[in-house]
N, C-alpha and C positions, 0 to 999 in steps of 0.2 A: 503491498498500500504507499508506503515512503517513494518507493520509486514515480508514484502517478501525481502523486502530492506532488514532487520536486517537478514533472515534465509538466504541471498544470501553472506551477511559479512560473518555471522558464518560459513558458509561454505568453505569460503575463509580462515580463523581465524584460525579452528581448525576442519580442517579434518579427525582429526584424531578419531571424536567423531560422522563421519556420516558413518554409515554403507552402505548408498548407493551413491557412489560419484559419479557416470555418470545418465545421464538424462534419460537411458532407464533403471537401475536399478531404480532410483527414482519415475520416474513412475507407473514403475511394480507393487515397492513397497507399491507407494497409491495403486495404485487397487484393493493389496492384502491386504492391511488393511481396505479397504470398500465392500472387500466382508467380508472378515472374520467377521469384526463389525457388517456387516447387519446380518449375524445369527448369534449371542449373545447377542451383544447389541444392544435391540429396542430401546432404549429411542432416539434416533436420527429423525426426520420428514425426510426421503430422498426427499417426497418432496417438501421443503419448508427448505432447507438449509439452515443455517443461516452464517452468517459471524467468529463465534466463532466455528462452527464444520467442516466452509473451511479451518480457518488457522491448528485448529484439524489433516486435512486430510493433509495439506502442514507438518506440522512438520511429520505426522507420518512418509510421504516421506523417514526425515532422520533417521531414526531410526530402522523401521518397516522392519523384518526379516524372 
């Protein structure tokens, strides 16, 4: 939960670092990253996603274009 709080604070304090500033863009780019990552990087066990992978997905929503 701390990571999600920190991510929210980062969005508020450094909006210029965020490529996706609306919830629609953020969620859409998270989904795009998952689709793209699934195609070229198979080291993630999508049946057993751990907290580290989930945190990475949340972070990628911030920067993925």
